[in-house]
NURODO-570892 format. One line per field, with one value per residue (C-alpha): residue number from 1; residue in three letters; x, y, z. Coordinates in steps of 0.001 Angstrom, whole numbers. Example, Ala and Ser with C-alpha at 12.3 -4.5 7.8 and 13.67 -1.06 7.14 Angstrom:
<recs>
seq <- c(1;2)
type <- c(ALA;SER)
x <- c(12300;13670)
y <- c(-4500;-1060)
z <- c(7800;7140)
</recs>
This chain:
<recs>
seq <- c(1;2;3;4;5;6;7;8;9;10;11;12;13;14;15;16;17;18;19;20;21;22;23;24;25;26;27;28;29;30;31;32;33;34;35;36;37;38;39;40;41;42;43;44;45;46;47;48;49;50;51;52;53;54;55;56;57;58;59;60;61;62;63;64;65;66;67;68;69;70;71;72;73;74;75;76;77;78;79;80;81;82;83;84;85;86;87;88;89;90;91;92;93;94;95;96;97;98;99;100;101;102;103;104;105;106;107;108;109;110;111;112;113;114;115;116;117;118;119;120;121;122;123;124;125;126;127;128;129;130;131;132;133;134;135;136;137;138;139;140;141;142;143;144;145;146;147;148;149;150;151;152;153;154;155;156;157;158;159;160;161;162;163;164;165;166;167;168;169;170;171;172;173;174;175;176;177;178;179;180;181;182;183;184;185;186;187;188;189;190;191;192;193;194;195;196;197;198;199;200;201;202;203;204;205;206;207;208;209;210;211;212;213;214;215;216;217;218;219;220;221;222;223;224;225;226;227;228;229;230;231;232;233;234;235;236;237;238;239;240;241;242;243;244;245;246;247;248;249;250;251;252;253;254;255;256;257;258;259;260;261;262;263;264;265;266;267;268;269;270;271;272;273;274;275;276;277;278;279;280;281;282;283;284;285;286;287;288;289;290;291;292;293;294;295;296;297;298;299;300;301;302;303;304;305;306;307;308;309;310;311;312;313;314;315;316;317;318;319;320;321;322;323;324;325;326;327;328;329;330;331;332;333;334;335;336;337;338;339;340;341;342;343;344;345;346;347;348;349;350;351;352;353;354;355;356;357;358;359;360;361;362;363;364;365;366;367;368;369;370;371;372;373;374;375;376;377;378;379;380;381;382;383;384;385;386;387;388;389;390;391;392;393;394;395;396;397;398;399;400;401;402;403;404;405;406;407;408;409;410;411;412;413;414;415;416;417;418;419;420;421;422;423;424;425;426;427;428;429;430;431;432;433;434;435;436;437;438;439;440;441;442;443;444;445;446;447;448;449;450;451;452;453;454;455;456;457)
type <- c(MET;GLY;ASN;SER;ARG;SER;CYS;SER;GLY;GLN;THR;SER;TYR;SER;GLN;PHE;LEU;PRO;GLU;GLU;GLN;ALA;GLU;MET;ASP;GLY;LEU;PHE;ASP;GLU;LEU;SER;ALA;ALA;GLU;LYS;ILE;ARG;SER;ASN;THR;LEU;THR;PRO;PHE;PHE;SER;LEU;THR;THR;LEU;LYS;SER;HIS;LEU;GLY;GLU;ALA;LEU;PRO;PRO;GLU;MET;VAL;THR;ARG;LEU;TYR;ASP;GLY;MET;CYS;ARG;VAL;VAL;PRO;THR;GLY;LYS;ALA;GLN;ARG;PRO;SER;GLY;VAL;VAL;SER;ARG;GLU;GLN;PHE;THR;LEU;SER;MET;SER;HIS;LEU;LEU;LYS;GLY;ASN;SER;GLU;GLU;LYS;SER;PHE;LEU;ILE;LEU;LYS;MET;ILE;SER;ALA;THR;GLU;GLY;SER;VAL;LYS;ALA;ARG;GLU;VAL;GLN;LYS;PHE;ALA;GLU;ASP;LEU;VAL;GLY;SER;VAL;ALA;HIS;VAL;LEU;CYS;HIS;ARG;GLN;GLU;LEU;LYS;GLY;TRP;THR;GLN;ASP;GLN;ALA;PRO;GLY;LEU;ALA;PRO;ARG;VAL;GLN;SER;LEU;ALA;VAL;GLN;LEU;VAL;SER;GLU;LEU;LYS;LEU;GLN;ASP;GLY;GLU;LYS;LEU;LEU;GLY;PRO;GLN;ARG;LEU;ASP;CYS;ASP;CYS;ASP;ARG;ALA;GLY;LEU;GLU;ASP;TRP;VAL;PHE;ARG;VAL;PRO;HIS;VAL;ALA;THR;PHE;LEU;SER;VAL;ILE;LEU;HIS;ARG;GLY;PHE;LEU;LEU;GLN;GLN;VAL;PRO;LEU;GLU;LEU;ALA;THR;LEU;VAL;PRO;GLN;ARG;GLN;VAL;ASP;PRO;ASP;ARG;ASP;PHE;ALA;SER;ILE;LEU;ASP;VAL;LEU;SER;VAL;ILE;PHE;ILE;ASN;SER;GLN;LEU;PRO;ARG;GLU;GLN;GLN;HIS;ARG;TRP;ARG;LEU;LEU;PHE;ALA;SER;GLU;LEU;HIS;GLY;HIS;SER;PHE;ALA;GLN;LEU;CYS;GLY;ARG;ILE;THR;GLN;ARG;GLY;PRO;CYS;VAL;VAL;LEU;LEU;GLU;ASP;HIS;ASP;GLY;HIS;VAL;PHE;GLY;GLY;PHE;ALA;SER;CYS;SER;TRP;GLU;VAL;LYS;PRO;GLN;PHE;GLN;GLY;ASP;ASN;ARG;CYS;PHE;LEU;PHE;SER;LEU;SER;PRO;CYS;MET;ALA;VAL;HIS;THR;HIS;THR;GLY;TYR;ASN;ASP;HIS;TYR;MET;TYR;LEU;ASN;HIS;GLY;GLN;GLN;THR;ILE;PRO;ASN;GLY;LEU;GLY;MET;GLY;GLY;GLN;HIS;HIS;TYR;PHE;GLY;LEU;TRP;ILE;ASP;VAL;ASP;PHE;GLY;LYS;GLY;HIS;SER;LYS;ALA;LYS;PRO;THR;CYS;THR;THR;TYR;ASN;SER;PRO;GLN;LEU;SER;ALA;LYS;GLU;ASN;PHE;GLN;PHE;GLU;LYS;MET;GLU;VAL;TRP;ALA;VAL;GLY;ASP;ALA;PRO;GLU;VAL;GLN;LEU;ALA;LYS;ASN;ASN;LYS;SER;ILE;LEU;ASP;ALA;ASP;PRO;GLU;ALA;GLN;ALA;LEU;LEU;GLU;ILE;SER;GLY;ARG;SER;ARG;HIS;SER;GLU;ALA;PHE;ARG;GLU;ALA;PRO;ASP;GLU;GLU)
x <- c(22246;24092;27820;30840;30966;27613;27558;27145;24586;26473;29349;29995;30371;28312;27132;26358;28055;29979;27123;24635;26854;27140;23339;23199;25831;23905;20688;22329;23898;20458;18986;21823;21730;18014;18777;21353;18788;16079;18102;20910;23613;26719;26776;26321;23217;19495;16486;13072;11488;13807;13204;9433;9733;11871;9540;6420;3319;5125;5105;2751;4161;4324;6592;8848;9205;10046;12715;14183;14178;15905;18641;19105;19531;22339;25833;28458;31493;34434;32442;32039;28615;26604;24273;20894;17925;19848;21138;24741;26026;27345;24046;22086;24355;24498;20731;19941;22543;21078;17480;18070;20988;21435;20824;18142;20408;21103;17494;16207;18700;17220;13645;14267;15593;12509;10216;11766;14485;15183;17647;16553;13112;9919;6267;4553;1923;4732;5834;2233;1918;5156;3741;553;2588;4765;1857;-69;3012;3408;-170;273;3525;2392;-759;1172;3675;829;2219;-904;-960;-4735;-5599;-7218;-6181;-8500;-10348;-12056;-11972;-9471;-7077;-8043;-9279;-6885;-3937;-4791;-5451;-2133;-248;-1829;-936;2706;2985;1345;4717;6590;8162;8120;10810;9257;9692;5959;4353;2129;-1259;-4054;-4406;-4045;-266;307;1779;4435;8063;9930;13716;16252;16657;12907;12855;15804;14079;10882;12658;14427;11259;8759;10097;7365;8959;12216;10410;8036;10936;12686;9528;8905;12550;12963;9701;9688;13118;12732;16042;17423;20585;19421;17489;13884;11711;8064;6763;6468;5159;2202;940;-443;-4252;-5648;-9354;-11224;-11165;-14687;-15994;-14049;-15633;-15042;-13191;-13396;-9605;-7451;-3696;-2785;-5006;-3391;118;-697;-2136;412;3305;1999;1967;4778;7168;6614;2910;3258;3607;72;-3536;-6136;-9846;-11716;-15014;-16792;-20405;-20859;-19953;-20887;-23970;-24930;-24609;-22714;-22664;-20974;-18493;-17554;-17329;-14970;-12552;-11945;-8642;-7332;-4373;-3765;-6184;-7399;-11048;-12496;-15831;-17509;-20399;-23451;-21765;-18714;-16255;-13836;-12073;-11095;-8526;-5663;-6087;-2624;-3865;-6507;-10036;-11728;-15367;-15108;-16271;-12774;-10669;-7863;-4960;-1816;-240;503;-3191;-4245;-7193;-7047;-8983;-8806;-11534;-12049;-8470;-5710;-4424;-3229;-3920;-1732;-2040;-1705;-840;-3888;-5532;-5358;-8795;-7357;-9863;-13239;-15525;-18508;-21890;-24756;-24190;-26973;-25140;-22262;-22211;-22441;-20449;-16934;-15054;-11627;-10511;-12358;-14701;-18059;-20742;-18103;-15757;-13404;-14800;-17858;-19784;-23024;-24369;-27315;-25184;-25107;-25005;-22067;-20581;-17318;-17315;-14437;-14876;-12411;-10471;-10574;-8662;-6951;-5800;-6161;-8301;-11030;-14505;-13824;-17344;-19326;-21917;-21206;-23830;-23497;-24903;-22928;-23406;-19795;-17467;-14317;-11836;-8426;-5976;-2397;747;805;-2028;-1420;-33;-2890;-6312;-9675;-10730;-8458;-10166;-13565;-14940;-16818;-16463;-19659;-17999;-15385;-18064;-20809;-22663;-23050;-24203;-26825;-28127;-28432;-30417;-32711;-33497;-34574;-31977;-30142;-26378;-25923;-22260;-23038;-23413;-19963;-18034;-15196;-16288;-14279;-11160;-11566;-7867)
y <- c(13923;11725;11073;12683;10223;11433;15122;16086;13345;12359;10187;6977;5077;1878;301;-3105;-6233;-8224;-10640;-7736;-5810;-8901;-9036;-5357;-5888;-8858;-6851;-3973;-6384;-7822;-4361;-3141;-6370;-5847;-2261;-3448;-5728;-3080;-119;-1950;-129;-1369;1282;-36;1955;1361;3536;4089;1832;-1019;-494;-550;-3703;-5395;-4565;-5365;-4930;-5291;-1529;1215;3153;6415;4866;3268;6704;8260;5632;6133;9933;9725;7505;9737;12850;11380;12377;10190;12091;12024;10536;12143;13372;10502;10743;12145;9815;6717;5280;4083;1338;3921;5779;2573;1229;4514;5028;1521;1803;5068;3859;395;905;4643;6938;9622;12119;9748;8645;12219;13113;10425;11279;14880;13660;11452;14409;17174;17910;21294;21832;23318;23263;21625;22349;20410;19215;17609;15683;14614;13345;11389;9924;8871;7146;5491;4153;3023;1224;-723;-2031;-2733;-4690;-6745;-7683;-8413;-10636;-12317;-11270;-9769;-12648;-12995;-9281;-7461;-4452;-1429;-1777;1637;3409;6212;7060;4549;6262;4302;5201;8860;8646;6956;9359;12346;10826;10380;13898;15427;14838;16853;20084;22995;25646;27701;24723;24076;20757;20363;20285;20755;21347;25120;24698;22490;25403;26047;25129;22121;21985;19183;19526;19154;15989;14547;15216;13631;10444;10277;10659;8708;5141;4163;6302;4318;1024;1579;2512;-730;-2763;-1452;-1959;-5336;-6848;-4962;-6268;-9536;-9068;-12123;-10935;-7659;-8500;-7383;-8314;-8398;-10380;-7279;-5095;-7256;-9719;-13103;-13008;-15997;-16762;-20036;-20784;-22196;-18925;-16267;-12869;-9399;-7494;-3762;-3830;-3722;-4254;-554;-183;-3237;-1974;1348;-148;-2962;-495;939;-2440;-3931;-5662;-9114;-8880;-7711;-11039;-12474;-11293;-13877;-13156;-13422;-11773;-10385;-9261;-10525;-14056;-14209;-12006;-8792;-10103;-8526;-11895;-13444;-10583;-11089;-14844;-14589;-11843;-12371;-13957;-13974;-11626;-8239;-7374;-4708;-3596;-2156;-505;1040;3347;4026;7141;5241;6305;3488;3585;1493;795;-1456;-3352;-4232;-6868;-9579;-8292;-9290;-8797;-6753;-3383;-1819;-229;-2409;-2285;-144;2779;707;967;3506;4643;5112;6260;4799;6711;9452;10000;7861;8790;7171;8613;7422;7837;11263;10162;12034;8848;5069;4485;2440;-433;-1299;-4325;-4987;-6711;-7370;-4402;-2175;1011;1321;1149;-2189;-2395;-2101;1164;2713;6038;8842;7949;6325;7625;9693;7280;8003;4782;2982;-113;-457;-3740;-2960;-4128;-1853;1365;3343;6751;8653;11661;14100;17771;18784;15506;12274;12721;9323;9369;12991;11654;13682;12319;9226;8603;10840;11439;11511;8808;6405;3169;460;-2774;-3936;-4768;-6882;-7925;-9326;-10899;-9955;-12033;-15593;-16987;-16843;-20076;-20327;-19417;-19742;-21385;-24333;-24992;-23651;-24479;-22541;-23344;-25399;-27662;-28515;-29142;-31488;-31387;-27605;-27896;-30490;-28433;-25372;-27305;-28890;-25460;-24347;-21580;-21060;-20799;-17107;-17572;-19967;-17147;-15844;-19019;-18777;-19765;-22669;-21681;-21408;-21164)
z <- c(1582;-887;-1218;-2830;-5700;-6983;-6068;-9704;-10313;-13467;-12237;-14155;-10867;-10873;-7628;-9109;-7820;-10457;-11133;-11278;-13683;-15882;-16047;-17022;-19716;-21077;-21104;-22958;-25467;-26129;-26679;-28902;-30946;-31543;-32558;-35110;-36693;-36670;-38011;-39822;-37847;-36059;-33323;-29736;-28834;-28601;-29414;-27832;-30449;-29488;-25762;-26262;-28353;-25688;-22793;-24785;-22649;-19322;-18724;-19952;-22959;-21017;-18374;-21016;-22604;-19222;-18561;-22009;-21712;-18345;-19779;-22840;-20699;-18576;-19710;-17970;-16732;-19115;-21980;-25363;-26374;-27855;-30863;-29863;-29686;-28558;-25254;-24826;-22545;-20066;-19970;-19498;-16740;-14862;-15030;-13848;-11086;-9808;-9899;-8449;-6072;-5654;-2712;-2625;-4415;-7288;-7609;-7568;-10322;-12602;-11625;-12627;-16000;-16387;-15706;-17787;-20361;-18788;-15967;-12671;-11092;-12339;-11607;-8844;-11343;-13398;-10314;-9689;-13269;-12788;-9549;-11365;-14086;-11438;-9357;-12437;-13747;-10504;-10680;-14397;-14172;-11167;-13066;-16284;-14449;-12529;-9159;-7600;-5069;-5265;-5193;-8108;-10140;-10225;-13544;-13558;-16938;-17492;-14673;-11976;-8777;-6556;-8840;-8546;-4797;-4045;-6336;-4572;-1206;-2243;-3657;-565;1130;-1502;-236;-2650;-3019;-233;2118;2446;1528;-1508;199;-2270;-6015;-5617;-5334;-8375;-10342;-7707;-8371;-6986;-7255;-7120;-3339;-2884;-5006;-3107;210;-1165;-2260;1108;3204;1066;645;-1818;-4554;-4597;-4020;-6942;-9240;-8287;-8916;-12420;-13448;-11775;-12978;-16286;-17324;-15349;-13541;-11785;-10028;-8466;-5274;-4842;-1885;-2967;13;2198;-649;-1664;978;34;-40;1840;1344;1211;-2559;-2376;-927;-2812;-3304;-4745;-2020;-1416;-1699;-4810;-4949;-4562;-1488;43;-759;912;4123;4272;4278;7569;9367;11453;9048;10547;9653;6041;4207;4503;4915;5991;5620;8923;8102;5034;5224;1670;2785;6445;6604;8355;11875;14769;16526;13464;13399;17055;16659;13704;14795;18520;19591;16019;16321;14661;11878;9466;9673;6470;5565;2550;3407;1236;-203;-1459;1236;2092;5473;8461;11118;12122;15387;16677;19139;19208;19691;22949;23955;27138;28533;28588;25892;24550;22085;21999;20157;17045;16125;13518;11432;7658;4619;1108;-716;-1699;-503;991;4435;7674;11120;13996;17758;19368;22902;24225;25498;25131;23589;20731;20392;21889;21408;23591;23569;25972;28311;29615;30548;28039;24228;22433;19224;17782;18043;17514;18963;20720;23541;24239;21859;20090;18319;15442;13938;15308;14151;16047;17376;15085;12183;9174;11167;12493;13062;12631;14919;14755;15579;14394;14790;16790;20060;19886;16248;15108;12261;10526;9841;7728;6437;4106;6825;10539;11131;8250;6913;5180;3289;2967;5836;5821;8505;7518;9973;9112;9427;10678;12769;16550;17966;20422;19020;20657;17403;18094;21385;20320;23738;26349;30036;29693;27149;29745;32411;31084;34436;34281;30680;31573;34529;32281;29674;32311;33707;30211;29939;26664;26171;25324;24482;21623;19078;19966;19319;16861;13375;11949;10041;6282;5656)
</recs>
């Protein structure tokens, strides 16, 4: 893993294009000029104080210190030892090149420098603390630069629960020196070496992406490309009916990364119990024929979970969907559970039947779903002993049979070209005679409650 030019991790090779390198040189000149004014010295270096002053409140102080420490600990090949406590042009350029443009070997080299001053292995808990600082810095800088795209930042006091949950999820993929993954707090005192970090960066794309985000948006780089559209989707809700979503920006980033790329740029609210009421008929009317969507619940015990429906929901007595569907958990932990291949019971939506269940389900089987919303809205179950057959997911709710107040459904990507909402007609609308005969006979139109609600987009 890696290439020959960076086998030592300390080559002075820069991967920046000419225009990108010019931006880096200009940024260093700005920092070193500020250092000259601050310390009355002519040497072309900058200190931690100057870096903190330059970045201001764009990044948390602990992440600025990590970046600075990583740069200080890099010794470019063939360069004389620099004064301690300052960063030279070569150190700055090499560090930025590795973090923004480097491969997994180069990135892991800098991450190791950002974690510890010692050579060799580090403790797993040190990597977890780095992951917490990294995740928190992403939420912080996106909020500071006003690039949340309509989503909120977790405002909980102390270490935000979603920051910690996402950090734990990232680090759960870390392989320790014995080759086993870090699964559970009991292994936080185990060692992780450079090879383990390199493997982690290679297999967990969020690590490199988050590093790029904090550097790009922290320093406000213009020449180095960064694609934020697929990281944070645009939140689309009727501005006259906005509400406090269960989701924050980190939750959305986590779920969005699991979606097909073509559906990652926009989330459109279809249903929220807070806005549209506790009505299964309303739910059906608002989510059918609307394309792929994310279903989200918060139970009475604070567990947050849901599923991704890869196809439009349809009210029918058969299972639907395909193997792109998955179940997920956001609280108390973050996890995604994909299909096992055991069966094709991906999605289920039914109403008005006498002999089979009426409600919305994902995975498992009748009366034993991985996720189930009953037609008696506000009730559901998550049955998994030990796991759901379709998705290999554990019990997602705090209790097997749960109650909930909050439910949301978000369509992802662009709206389908042909939506039932555009026609918004039943067969009776197209046949006035049949409609008149039905009304004369005194029979009601049962399908009326299941009409698509008008778009609020």
